[in-house]
PDB file of N, CA, C and O in Angstrom:
ATOM      1  N   MET A   1      -2.243  70.990 -31.282  1.00  0.00           N
ATOM      2  CA  MET A   1      -3.689  70.836 -31.189  1.00  0.00           C
ATOM      3  C   MET A   1      -4.006  69.498 -30.534  1.00  0.00           C
ATOM      4  O   MET A   1      -3.351  68.492 -30.807  1.00  0.00           O
ATOM      5  N   ALA A   2      -4.998  69.495 -29.683  1.00  0.00           N
ATOM      6  CA  ALA A   2      -5.368  68.282 -28.963  1.00  0.00           C
ATOM      7  C   ALA A   2      -6.124  67.331 -29.885  1.00  0.00           C
ATOM      8  O   ALA A   2      -6.797  67.754 -30.825  1.00  0.00           O
ATOM      9  N   ALA A   3      -5.998  66.039 -29.596  1.00  0.00           N
ATOM     10  CA  ALA A   3      -6.749  65.047 -30.354  1.00  0.00           C
ATOM     11  C   ALA A   3      -8.234  65.234 -30.077  1.00  0.00           C
ATOM     12  O   ALA A   3      -8.616  65.914 -29.125  1.00  0.00           O
ATOM     13  N   ALA A   4      -9.066  64.629 -30.911  1.00  0.00           N
ATOM     14  CA  ALA A   4     -10.520  64.816 -30.796  1.00  0.00           C
ATOM     15  C   ALA A   4     -11.053  64.385 -29.428  1.00  0.00           C
ATOM     16  O   ALA A   4     -12.046  64.939 -28.957  1.00  0.00           O
ATOM     17  N   HIS A   5     -10.423  63.426 -28.795  1.00  0.00           N
ATOM     18  CA  HIS A   5     -10.911  62.924 -27.515  1.00  0.00           C
ATOM     19  C   HIS A   5     -10.276  63.640 -26.320  1.00  0.00           C
ATOM     20  O   HIS A   5     -10.577  63.310 -25.173  1.00  0.00           O
ATOM     21  N   GLN A   6      -9.403  64.613 -26.576  1.00  0.00           N
ATOM     22  CA  GLN A   6      -8.742  65.330 -25.500  1.00  0.00           C
ATOM     23  C   GLN A   6      -9.245  66.767 -25.433  1.00  0.00           C
ATOM     24  O   GLN A   6      -9.550  67.385 -26.453  1.00  0.00           O
ATOM     25  N   VAL A   7      -9.323  67.276 -24.229  1.00  0.00           N
ATOM     26  CA  VAL A   7      -9.696  68.671 -24.029  1.00  0.00           C
ATOM     27  C   VAL A   7      -8.423  69.502 -24.110  1.00  0.00           C
ATOM     28  O   VAL A   7      -7.418  69.148 -23.495  1.00  0.00           O
ATOM     29  N   PRO A   8      -8.449  70.601 -24.857  1.00  0.00           N
ATOM     30  CA  PRO A   8      -7.239  71.420 -24.966  1.00  0.00           C
ATOM     31  C   PRO A   8      -6.910  72.105 -23.641  1.00  0.00           C
ATOM     32  O   PRO A   8      -7.753  72.206 -22.749  1.00  0.00           O
ATOM     33  N   GLU A   9      -5.685  72.566 -23.535  1.00  0.00           N
ATOM     34  CA  GLU A   9      -5.285  73.307 -22.335  1.00  0.00           C
ATOM     35  C   GLU A   9      -5.848  74.718 -22.418  1.00  0.00           C
ATOM     36  O   GLU A   9      -6.036  75.251 -23.512  1.00  0.00           O
ATOM     37  N   PRO A  10      -6.117  75.326 -21.263  1.00  0.00           N
ATOM     38  CA  PRO A  10      -6.606  76.707 -21.294  1.00  0.00           C
ATOM     39  C   PRO A  10      -5.508  77.645 -21.802  1.00  0.00           C
ATOM     40  O   PRO A  10      -4.337  77.517 -21.445  1.00  0.00           O
ATOM     41  N   SER A  11      -5.922  78.574 -22.632  1.00  0.00           N
ATOM     42  CA  SER A  11      -4.964  79.540 -23.161  1.00  0.00           C
ATOM     43  C   SER A  11      -4.727  80.633 -22.119  1.00  0.00           C
ATOM     44  O   SER A  11      -5.525  80.791 -21.195  1.00  0.00           O
ATOM     45  N   PRO A  12      -3.643  81.384 -22.260  1.00  0.00           N
ATOM     46  CA  PRO A  12      -3.424  82.506 -21.339  1.00  0.00           C
ATOM     47  C   PRO A  12      -4.584  83.512 -21.362  1.00  0.00           C
ATOM     48  O   PRO A  12      -4.930  84.094 -20.334  1.00  0.00           O
ATOM     49  N   ALA A  13      -5.171  83.704 -22.531  1.00  0.00           N
ATOM     50  CA  ALA A  13      -6.332  84.616 -22.634  1.00  0.00           C
ATOM     51  C   ALA A  13      -7.508  84.062 -21.836  1.00  0.00           C
ATOM     52  O   ALA A  13      -8.205  84.819 -21.161  1.00  0.00           O
ATOM     53  N   ASP A  14      -7.739  82.744 -21.904  1.00  0.00           N
ATOM     54  CA  ASP A  14      -8.810  82.118 -21.115  1.00  0.00           C
ATOM     55  C   ASP A  14      -8.577  82.340 -19.624  1.00  0.00           C
ATOM     56  O   ASP A  14      -9.487  82.730 -18.893  1.00  0.00           O
ATOM     57  N   LEU A  15      -7.356  82.090 -19.190  1.00  0.00           N
ATOM     58  CA  LEU A  15      -7.040  82.219 -17.767  1.00  0.00           C
ATOM     59  C   LEU A  15      -7.229  83.653 -17.280  1.00  0.00           C
ATOM     60  O   LEU A  15      -7.764  83.879 -16.195  1.00  0.00           O
ATOM     61  N   GLU A  16      -6.792  84.613 -18.077  1.00  0.00           N
ATOM     62  CA  GLU A  16      -6.931  86.019 -17.693  1.00  0.00           C
ATOM     63  C   GLU A  16      -8.406  86.428 -17.627  1.00  0.00           C
ATOM     64  O   GLU A  16      -8.826  87.122 -16.701  1.00  0.00           O
ATOM     65  N   ARG A  17      -9.188  85.987 -18.624  1.00  0.00           N
ATOM     66  CA  ARG A  17     -10.618  86.292 -18.641  1.00  0.00           C
ATOM     67  C   ARG A  17     -11.327  85.706 -17.425  1.00  0.00           C
ATOM     68  O   ARG A  17     -12.175  86.359 -16.817  1.00  0.00           O
ATOM     69  N   ILE A  18     -10.975  84.476 -17.076  1.00  0.00           N
ATOM     70  CA  ILE A  18     -11.604  83.821 -15.920  1.00  0.00           C
ATOM     71  C   ILE A  18     -11.186  84.508 -14.624  1.00  0.00           C
ATOM     72  O   ILE A  18     -12.006  84.680 -13.722  1.00  0.00           O
ATOM     73  N   LYS A  19      -9.920  84.902 -14.523  1.00  0.00           N
ATOM     74  CA  LYS A  19      -9.465  85.612 -13.318  1.00  0.00           C
ATOM     75  C   LYS A  19     -10.227  86.922 -13.146  1.00  0.00           C
ATOM     76  O   LYS A  19     -10.603  87.282 -12.031  1.00  0.00           O
ATOM     77  N   LYS A  20     -10.456  87.640 -14.256  1.00  0.00           N
ATOM     78  CA  LYS A  20     -11.243  88.879 -14.184  1.00  0.00           C
ATOM     79  C   LYS A  20     -12.669  88.589 -13.741  1.00  0.00           C
ATOM     80  O   LYS A  20     -13.246  89.332 -12.948  1.00  0.00           O
ATOM     81  N   LEU A  21     -13.225  87.516 -14.252  1.00  0.00           N
ATOM     82  CA  LEU A  21     -14.580  87.127 -13.866  1.00  0.00           C
ATOM     83  C   LEU A  21     -14.654  86.831 -12.374  1.00  0.00           C
ATOM     84  O   LEU A  21     -15.571  87.291 -11.693  1.00  0.00           O
ATOM     85  N   LEU A  22     -13.707  86.076 -11.871  1.00  0.00           N
ATOM     86  CA  LEU A  22     -13.713  85.724 -10.451  1.00  0.00           C
ATOM     87  C   LEU A  22     -13.500  86.964  -9.577  1.00  0.00           C
ATOM     88  O   LEU A  22     -14.092  87.065  -8.502  1.00  0.00           O
ATOM     89  N   ARG A  23     -12.672  87.899 -10.019  1.00  0.00           N
ATOM     90  CA  ARG A  23     -12.472  89.134  -9.246  1.00  0.00           C
ATOM     91  C   ARG A  23     -13.751  89.962  -9.210  1.00  0.00           C
ATOM     92  O   ARG A  23     -14.028  90.628  -8.212  1.00  0.00           O
ATOM     93  N   ARG A  24     -14.541  89.928 -10.298  1.00  0.00           N
ATOM     94  CA  ARG A  24     -15.813  90.643 -10.290  1.00  0.00           C
ATOM     95  C   ARG A  24     -16.812  89.997  -9.351  1.00  0.00           C
ATOM     96  O   ARG A  24     -17.647  90.680  -8.759  1.00  0.00           O
ATOM     97  N   ILE A  25     -16.728  88.676  -9.214  1.00  0.00           N
ATOM     98  CA  ILE A  25     -17.648  87.977  -8.308  1.00  0.00           C
ATOM     99  C   ILE A  25     -17.407  88.420  -6.871  1.00  0.00           C
ATOM    100  O   ILE A  25     -18.347  88.760  -6.153  1.00  0.00           O
ATOM    101  N   ASP A  26     -16.157  88.416  -6.460  1.00  0.00           N
ATOM    102  CA  ASP A  26     -15.810  88.855  -5.102  1.00  0.00           C
ATOM    103  C   ASP A  26     -14.368  89.339  -5.101  1.00  0.00           C
ATOM    104  O   ASP A  26     -13.441  88.534  -5.010  1.00  0.00           O
ATOM    105  N   PRO A  27     -14.172  90.660  -5.203  1.00  0.00           N
ATOM    106  CA  PRO A  27     -12.802  91.184  -5.267  1.00  0.00           C
ATOM    107  C   PRO A  27     -12.006  90.975  -3.982  1.00  0.00           C
ATOM    108  O   PRO A  27     -10.778  91.070  -3.997  1.00  0.00           O
ATOM    109  N   GLY A  28     -12.681  90.695  -2.880  1.00  0.00           N
ATOM    110  CA  GLY A  28     -11.974  90.527  -1.618  1.00  0.00           C
ATOM    111  C   GLY A  28     -11.395  89.136  -1.419  1.00  0.00           C
ATOM    112  O   GLY A  28     -10.665  88.899  -0.456  1.00  0.00           O
ATOM    113  N   VAL A  29     -11.708  88.228  -2.309  1.00  0.00           N
ATOM    114  CA  VAL A  29     -11.255  86.845  -2.184  1.00  0.00           C
ATOM    115  C   VAL A  29     -10.054  86.634  -3.093  1.00  0.00           C
ATOM    116  O   VAL A  29     -10.014  87.153  -4.209  1.00  0.00           O
ATOM    117  N   THR A  30      -9.088  85.881  -2.622  1.00  0.00           N
ATOM    118  CA  THR A  30      -7.968  85.483  -3.462  1.00  0.00           C
ATOM    119  C   THR A  30      -8.334  84.144  -4.083  1.00  0.00           C
ATOM    120  O   THR A  30      -8.339  83.107  -3.419  1.00  0.00           O
ATOM    121  N   TRP A  31      -8.641  84.193  -5.372  1.00  0.00           N
ATOM    122  CA  TRP A  31      -9.042  82.981  -6.074  1.00  0.00           C
ATOM    123  C   TRP A  31      -7.798  82.209  -6.488  1.00  0.00           C
ATOM    124  O   TRP A  31      -6.815  82.793  -6.945  1.00  0.00           O
ATOM    125  N   GLY A  32      -7.848  80.913  -6.327  1.00  0.00           N
ATOM    126  CA  GLY A  32      -6.694  80.077  -6.646  1.00  0.00           C
ATOM    127  C   GLY A  32      -6.822  79.397  -7.994  1.00  0.00           C
ATOM    128  O   GLY A  32      -7.788  79.588  -8.732  1.00  0.00           O
ATOM    129  N   ALA A  33      -5.819  78.605  -8.281  1.00  0.00           N
ATOM    130  CA  ALA A  33      -5.776  77.883  -9.551  1.00  0.00           C
ATOM    131  C   ALA A  33      -6.929  76.892  -9.667  1.00  0.00           C
ATOM    132  O   ALA A  33      -7.453  76.678 -10.760  1.00  0.00           O
ATOM    133  N   GLN A  34      -7.325  76.289  -8.555  1.00  0.00           N
ATOM    134  CA  GLN A  34      -8.408  75.303  -8.608  1.00  0.00           C
ATOM    135  C   GLN A  34      -9.715  75.951  -9.048  1.00  0.00           C
ATOM    136  O   GLN A  34     -10.433  75.388  -9.875  1.00  0.00           O
ATOM    137  N   GLN A  35     -10.035  77.122  -8.511  1.00  0.00           N
ATOM    138  CA  GLN A  35     -11.270  77.802  -8.893  1.00  0.00           C
ATOM    139  C   GLN A  35     -11.221  78.230 -10.362  1.00  0.00           C
ATOM    140  O   GLN A  35     -12.222  78.144 -11.074  1.00  0.00           O
ATOM    141  N   THR A  36     -10.060  78.688 -10.805  1.00  0.00           N
ATOM    142  CA  THR A  36      -9.905  79.078 -12.203  1.00  0.00           C
ATOM    143  C   THR A  36     -10.106  77.867 -13.111  1.00  0.00           C
ATOM    144  O   THR A  36     -10.800  77.951 -14.124  1.00  0.00           O
ATOM    145  N   LEU A  37      -9.502  76.754 -12.745  1.00  0.00           N
ATOM    146  CA  LEU A  37      -9.655  75.533 -13.531  1.00  0.00           C
ATOM    147  C   LEU A  37     -11.101  75.051 -13.506  1.00  0.00           C
ATOM    148  O   LEU A  37     -11.612  74.594 -14.528  1.00  0.00           O
ATOM    149  N   ASP A  38     -11.759  75.144 -12.373  1.00  0.00           N
ATOM    150  CA  ASP A  38     -13.162  74.732 -12.275  1.00  0.00           C
ATOM    151  C   ASP A  38     -14.040  75.513 -13.249  1.00  0.00           C
ATOM    152  O   ASP A  38     -14.879  74.933 -13.937  1.00  0.00           O
ATOM    153  N   VAL A  39     -13.843  76.827 -13.304  1.00  0.00           N
ATOM    154  CA  VAL A  39     -14.626  77.654 -14.222  1.00  0.00           C
ATOM    155  C   VAL A  39     -14.323  77.267 -15.662  1.00  0.00           C
ATOM    156  O   VAL A  39     -15.236  77.150 -16.480  1.00  0.00           O
ATOM    157  N   TRP A  40     -13.053  77.069 -15.976  1.00  0.00           N
ATOM    158  CA  TRP A  40     -12.671  76.708 -17.337  1.00  0.00           C
ATOM    159  C   TRP A  40     -13.273  75.371 -17.742  1.00  0.00           C
ATOM    160  O   TRP A  40     -13.745  75.221 -18.869  1.00  0.00           O
ATOM    161  N   VAL A  41     -13.263  74.400 -16.835  1.00  0.00           N
ATOM    162  CA  VAL A  41     -13.829  73.081 -17.124  1.00  0.00           C
ATOM    163  C   VAL A  41     -15.337  73.197 -17.362  1.00  0.00           C
ATOM    164  O   VAL A  41     -15.872  72.550 -18.262  1.00  0.00           O
ATOM    165  N   VAL A  42     -16.014  74.005 -16.571  1.00  0.00           N
ATOM    166  CA  VAL A  42     -17.455  74.201 -16.772  1.00  0.00           C
ATOM    167  C   VAL A  42     -17.711  74.817 -18.149  1.00  0.00           C
ATOM    168  O   VAL A  42     -18.644  74.411 -18.842  1.00  0.00           O
ATOM    169  N   GLU A  43     -16.895  75.789 -18.549  1.00  0.00           N
ATOM    170  CA  GLU A  43     -17.040  76.394 -19.875  1.00  0.00           C
ATOM    171  C   GLU A  43     -16.842  75.357 -20.978  1.00  0.00           C
ATOM    172  O   GLU A  43     -17.604  75.314 -21.944  1.00  0.00           O
ATOM    173  N   GLN A  44     -15.818  74.525 -20.828  1.00  0.00           N
ATOM    174  CA  GLN A  44     -15.556  73.495 -21.837  1.00  0.00           C
ATOM    175  C   GLN A  44     -16.706  72.510 -21.915  1.00  0.00           C
ATOM    176  O   GLN A  44     -17.108  72.092 -23.001  1.00  0.00           O
ATOM    177  N   ARG A  45     -17.224  72.147 -20.771  1.00  0.00           N
ATOM    178  CA  ARG A  45     -18.345  71.214 -20.713  1.00  0.00           C
ATOM    179  C   ARG A  45     -19.566  71.795 -21.397  1.00  0.00           C
ATOM    180  O   ARG A  45     -20.256  71.091 -22.133  1.00  0.00           O
ATOM    181  N   ALA A  46     -19.844  73.080 -21.165  1.00  0.00           N
ATOM    182  CA  ALA A  46     -20.978  73.745 -21.809  1.00  0.00           C
ATOM    183  C   ALA A  46     -20.781  73.798 -23.320  1.00  0.00           C
ATOM    184  O   ALA A  46     -21.727  73.581 -24.077  1.00  0.00           O
ATOM    185  N   ARG A  47     -19.556  74.085 -23.764  1.00  0.00           N
ATOM    186  CA  ARG A  47     -19.266  74.129 -25.202  1.00  0.00           C
ATOM    187  C   ARG A  47     -19.475  72.756 -25.843  1.00  0.00           C
ATOM    188  O   ARG A  47     -20.054  72.657 -26.925  1.00  0.00           O
ATOM    189  N   LEU A  48     -19.010  71.708 -25.183  1.00  0.00           N
ATOM    190  CA  LEU A  48     -19.177  70.362 -25.714  1.00  0.00           C
ATOM    191  C   LEU A  48     -20.653  69.951 -25.721  1.00  0.00           C
ATOM    192  O   LEU A  48     -21.103  69.275 -26.645  1.00  0.00           O
ATOM    193  N   ASP A  49     -21.401  70.357 -24.697  1.00  0.00           N
ATOM    194  CA  ASP A  49     -22.838  70.079 -24.660  1.00  0.00           C
ATOM    195  C   ASP A  49     -23.559  70.754 -25.822  1.00  0.00           C
ATOM    196  O   ASP A  49     -24.459  70.165 -26.421  1.00  0.00           O
ATOM    197  N   GLN A  50     -23.170  71.986 -26.144  1.00  0.00           N
ATOM    198  CA  GLN A  50     -23.775  72.688 -27.274  1.00  0.00           C
ATOM    199  C   GLN A  50     -23.454  71.982 -28.593  1.00  0.00           C
ATOM    200  O   GLN A  50     -24.327  71.837 -29.449  1.00  0.00           O
ATOM    201  N   GLN A  51     -22.223  71.551 -28.753  1.00  0.00           N
ATOM    202  CA  GLN A  51     -21.843  70.826 -29.969  1.00  0.00           C
ATOM    203  C   GLN A  51     -22.632  69.528 -30.094  1.00  0.00           C
ATOM    204  O   GLN A  51     -23.101  69.181 -31.178  1.00  0.00           O
ATOM    205  N   MET A  52     -22.775  68.817 -28.982  1.00  0.00           N
ATOM    206  CA  MET A  52     -23.511  67.565 -28.996  1.00  0.00           C
ATOM    207  C   MET A  52     -24.982  67.803 -29.334  1.00  0.00           C
ATOM    208  O   MET A  52     -25.579  67.028 -30.080  1.00  0.00           O
ATOM    209  N   SER A  53     -25.559  68.855 -28.798  1.00  0.00           N
ATOM    210  CA  SER A  53     -26.952  69.176 -29.094  1.00  0.00           C
ATOM    211  C   SER A  53     -27.140  69.487 -30.575  1.00  0.00           C
ATOM    212  O   SER A  53     -28.134  69.076 -31.173  1.00  0.00           O
ATOM    213  N   GLU A  54     -26.196  70.205 -31.165  1.00  0.00           N
ATOM    214  CA  GLU A  54     -26.273  70.507 -32.596  1.00  0.00           C
ATOM    215  C   GLU A  54     -26.198  69.235 -33.433  1.00  0.00           C
ATOM    216  O   GLU A  54     -26.931  69.088 -34.411  1.00  0.00           O
ATOM    217  N   ARG A  55     -25.329  68.330 -33.057  1.00  0.00           N
ATOM    218  CA  ARG A  55     -25.207  67.071 -33.798  1.00  0.00           C
ATOM    219  C   ARG A  55     -26.483  66.246 -33.679  1.00  0.00           C
ATOM    220  O   ARG A  55     -26.941  65.659 -34.659  1.00  0.00           O
ATOM    221  N   ILE A  56     -27.052  66.202 -32.484  1.00  0.00           N
ATOM    222  CA  ILE A  56     -28.294  65.454 -32.287  1.00  0.00           C
ATOM    223  C   ILE A  56     -29.427  66.082 -33.098  1.00  0.00           C
ATOM    224  O   ILE A  56     -30.240  65.377 -33.695  1.00  0.00           O
ATOM    225  N   ARG A  57     -29.471  67.430 -33.111  1.00  0.00           N
ATOM    226  CA  ARG A  57     -30.511  68.117 -33.878  1.00  0.00           C
ATOM    227  C   ARG A  57     -30.379  67.787 -35.362  1.00  0.00           C
ATOM    228  O   ARG A  57     -31.377  67.482 -36.017  1.00  0.00           O
ATOM    229  N   ALA A  58     -29.164  67.843 -35.898  1.00  0.00           N
ATOM    230  CA  ALA A  58     -28.948  67.540 -37.318  1.00  0.00           C
ATOM    231  C   ALA A  58     -29.311  66.087 -37.625  1.00  0.00           C
ATOM    232  O   ALA A  58     -29.959  65.809 -38.634  1.00  0.00           O
ATOM    233  N   ALA A  59     -28.900  65.171 -36.769  1.00  0.00           N
ATOM    234  CA  ALA A  59     -29.213  63.755 -36.983  1.00  0.00           C
ATOM    235  C   ALA A  59     -30.719  63.516 -36.914  1.00  0.00           C
ATOM    236  O   ALA A  59     -31.250  62.689 -37.656  1.00  0.00           O
ATOM    237  N   SER A  60     -31.400  64.224 -36.041  1.00  0.00           N
ATOM    238  CA  SER A  60     -32.853  64.073 -35.930  1.00  0.00           C
ATOM    239  C   SER A  60     -33.548  64.509 -37.215  1.00  0.00           C
ATOM    240  O   SER A  60     -34.483  63.852 -37.673  1.00  0.00           O
ATOM    241  N   TRP A  61     -33.092  65.621 -37.796  1.00  0.00           N
ATOM    242  CA  TRP A  61     -33.697  66.076 -39.053  1.00  0.00           C
ATOM    243  C   TRP A  61     -33.408  65.102 -40.188  1.00  0.00           C
ATOM    244  O   TRP A  61     -34.254  64.907 -41.060  1.00  0.00           O
ATOM    245  N   VAL A  62     -32.239  64.493 -40.190  1.00  0.00           N
ATOM    246  CA  VAL A  62     -31.936  63.481 -41.207  1.00  0.00           C
ATOM    247  C   VAL A  62     -32.880  62.294 -41.052  1.00  0.00           C
ATOM    248  O   VAL A  62     -33.372  61.756 -42.044  1.00  0.00           O
ATOM    249  N   LEU A  63     -33.134  61.887 -39.815  1.00  0.00           N
ATOM    250  CA  LEU A  63     -34.074  60.781 -39.581  1.00  0.00           C
ATOM    251  C   LEU A  63     -35.492  61.147 -40.000  1.00  0.00           C
ATOM    252  O   LEU A  63     -36.214  60.306 -40.535  1.00  0.00           O
ATOM    253  N   VAL A  64     -35.898  62.387 -39.765  1.00  0.00           N
ATOM    254  CA  VAL A  64     -37.227  62.835 -40.194  1.00  0.00           C
ATOM    255  C   VAL A  64     -37.327  62.760 -41.715  1.00  0.00           C
ATOM    256  O   VAL A  64     -38.321  62.268 -42.250  1.00  0.00           O
ATOM    257  N   ALA A  65     -36.307  63.241 -42.406  1.00  0.00           N
ATOM    258  CA  ALA A  65     -36.321  63.209 -43.873  1.00  0.00           C
ATOM    259  C   ALA A  65     -36.336  61.773 -44.396  1.00  0.00           C
ATOM    260  O   ALA A  65     -37.045  61.466 -45.354  1.00  0.00           O
ATOM    261  N   ALA A  66     -35.558  60.900 -43.771  1.00  0.00           N
ATOM    262  CA  ALA A  66     -35.526  59.500 -44.194  1.00  0.00           C
ATOM    263  C   ALA A  66     -36.883  58.834 -43.956  1.00  0.00           C
ATOM    264  O   ALA A  66     -37.355  58.062 -44.790  1.00  0.00           O
ATOM    265  N   THR A  67     -37.497  59.130 -42.832  1.00  0.00           N
ATOM    266  CA  THR A  67     -38.814  58.573 -42.535  1.00  0.00           C
ATOM    267  C   THR A  67     -39.839  59.051 -43.557  1.00  0.00           C
ATOM    268  O   THR A  67     -40.657  58.266 -44.037  1.00  0.00           O
ATOM    269  N   PHE A  68     -39.794  60.330 -43.886  1.00  0.00           N
ATOM    270  CA  PHE A  68     -40.703  60.869 -44.897  1.00  0.00           C
ATOM    271  C   PHE A  68     -40.479  60.170 -46.235  1.00  0.00           C
ATOM    272  O   PHE A  68     -41.438  59.832 -46.928  1.00  0.00           O
ATOM    273  N   GLY A  69     -39.227  59.955 -46.595  1.00  0.00           N
ATOM    274  CA  GLY A  69     -38.918  59.249 -47.835  1.00  0.00           C
ATOM    275  C   GLY A  69     -39.471  57.830 -47.835  1.00  0.00           C
ATOM    276  O   GLY A  69     -40.001  57.365 -48.844  1.00  0.00           O
ATOM    277  N   LEU A  70     -39.348  57.153 -46.719  1.00  0.00           N
ATOM    278  CA  LEU A  70     -39.898  55.795 -46.618  1.00  0.00           C
ATOM    279  C   LEU A  70     -41.418  55.795 -46.726  1.00  0.00           C
ATOM    280  O   LEU A  70     -41.996  54.895 -47.336  1.00  0.00           O
ATOM    281  N   VAL A  71     -42.064  56.789 -46.145  1.00  0.00           N
ATOM    282  CA  VAL A  71     -43.525  56.889 -46.238  1.00  0.00           C
ATOM    283  C   VAL A  71     -43.936  57.088 -47.690  1.00  0.00           C
ATOM    284  O   VAL A  71     -44.876  56.452 -48.166  1.00  0.00           O
ATOM    285  N   VAL A  72     -43.233  57.967 -48.392  1.00  0.00           N
ATOM    286  CA  VAL A  72     -43.545  58.213 -49.806  1.00  0.00           C
ATOM    287  C   VAL A  72     -43.325  56.943 -50.632  1.00  0.00           C
ATOM    288  O   VAL A  72     -44.159  56.597 -51.468  1.00  0.00           O
ATOM    289  N   CYS A  73     -42.222  56.259 -50.404  1.00  0.00           N
ATOM    290  CA  CYS A  73     -41.954  55.005 -51.134  1.00  0.00           C
ATOM    291  C   CYS A  73     -43.005  53.945 -50.837  1.00  0.00           C
ATOM    292  O   CYS A  73     -43.466  53.254 -51.745  1.00  0.00           O
ATOM    293  N   THR A  74     -43.380  53.816 -49.592  1.00  0.00           N
ATOM    294  CA  THR A  74     -44.388  52.832 -49.207  1.00  0.00           C
ATOM    295  C   THR A  74     -45.728  53.170 -49.855  1.00  0.00           C
ATOM    296  O   THR A  74     -46.412  52.282 -50.365  1.00  0.00           O
ATOM    297  N   ALA A  75     -46.104  54.438 -49.839  1.00  0.00           N
ATOM    298  CA  ALA A  75     -47.359  54.844 -50.488  1.00  0.00           C
ATOM    299  C   ALA A  75     -47.289  54.557 -51.977  1.00  0.00           C
ATOM    300  O   ALA A  75     -48.275  54.110 -52.562  1.00  0.00           O
ATOM    301  N   GLY A  76     -46.141  54.805 -52.604  1.00  0.00           N
ATOM    302  CA  GLY A  76     -46.002  54.488 -54.030  1.00  0.00           C
ATOM    303  C   GLY A  76     -46.124  53.017 -54.311  1.00  0.00           C
ATOM    304  O   GLY A  76     -46.746  52.625 -55.298  1.00  0.00           O
ATOM    305  N   LEU A  77     -45.540  52.184 -53.457  1.00  0.00           N
ATOM    306  CA  LEU A  77     -45.653  50.725 -53.641  1.00  0.00           C
ATOM    307  C   LEU A  77     -47.092  50.254 -53.460  1.00  0.00           C
ATOM    308  O   LEU A  77     -47.564  49.395 -54.204  1.00  0.00           O
ATOM    309  N   ILE A  78     -47.781  50.807 -52.484  1.00  0.00           N
ATOM    310  CA  ILE A  78     -49.181  50.450 -52.275  1.00  0.00           C
ATOM    311  C   ILE A  78     -50.011  50.868 -53.489  1.00  0.00           C
ATOM    312  O   ILE A  78     -50.843  50.100 -53.971  1.00  0.00           O
ATOM    313  N   TRP A  79     -49.784  52.069 -53.974  1.00  0.00           N
ATOM    314  CA  TRP A  79     -50.521  52.554 -55.148  1.00  0.00           C
ATOM    315  C   TRP A  79     -50.229  51.677 -56.367  1.00  0.00           C
ATOM    316  O   TRP A  79     -51.143  51.334 -57.117  1.00  0.00           O
ATOM    317  N   ALA A  80     -48.948  51.310 -56.571  1.00  0.00           N
ATOM    318  CA  ALA A  80     -48.570  50.485 -57.705  1.00  0.00           C
ATOM    319  C   ALA A  80     -49.184  49.092 -57.597  1.00  0.00           C
ATOM    320  O   ALA A  80     -49.556  48.493 -58.606  1.00  0.00           O
ATOM    321  N   THR A  81     -49.287  48.582 -56.381  1.00  0.00           N
ATOM    322  CA  THR A  81     -49.870  47.252 -56.183  1.00  0.00           C
ATOM    323  C   THR A  81     -51.363  47.282 -56.442  1.00  0.00           C
ATOM    324  O   THR A  81     -51.899  46.372 -57.075  1.00  0.00           O
ATOM    325  N   LEU A  82     -52.028  48.296 -55.972  1.00  0.00           N
ATOM    326  CA  LEU A  82     -53.480  48.387 -56.143  1.00  0.00           C
ATOM    327  C   LEU A  82     -53.857  48.800 -57.567  1.00  0.00           C
ATOM    328  O   LEU A  82     -54.982  48.541 -57.996  1.00  0.00           O
ATOM    329  N   ALA A  83     -52.958  49.428 -58.299  1.00  0.00           N
ATOM    330  CA  ALA A  83     -53.253  49.872 -59.653  1.00  0.00           C
ATOM    331  C   ALA A  83     -53.327  48.707 -60.641  1.00  0.00           C
ATOM    332  O   ALA A  83     -53.939  48.831 -61.702  1.00  0.00           O
ATOM    333  N   HIS A  84     -52.722  47.605 -60.304  1.00  0.00           N
ATOM    334  CA  HIS A  84     -52.728  46.454 -61.231  1.00  0.00           C
ATOM    335  C   HIS A  84     -53.841  45.551 -60.910  1.00  0.00           C
ATOM    336  O   HIS A  84     -54.018  44.529 -61.572  1.00  0.00           O
TER     337      HIS A  84
END
């Protein structure tokens, strides 16, 4: 398994799927290893972008909740100060 900062190698199933995809695009063209790798890299990039978006979304909701908590605490402190 690749380390967290490394992209894994394409599996044989990935390569076969991409070759089928490229043949559907233009069956008359002989697609090479570079085109197959290009498609695989784009797929990996899209997958990583989706993961990053999910992390940003989760972090944003945590910040919203923390901000709401601070607003509630601040309102409580103001109320406690004015109550005396």
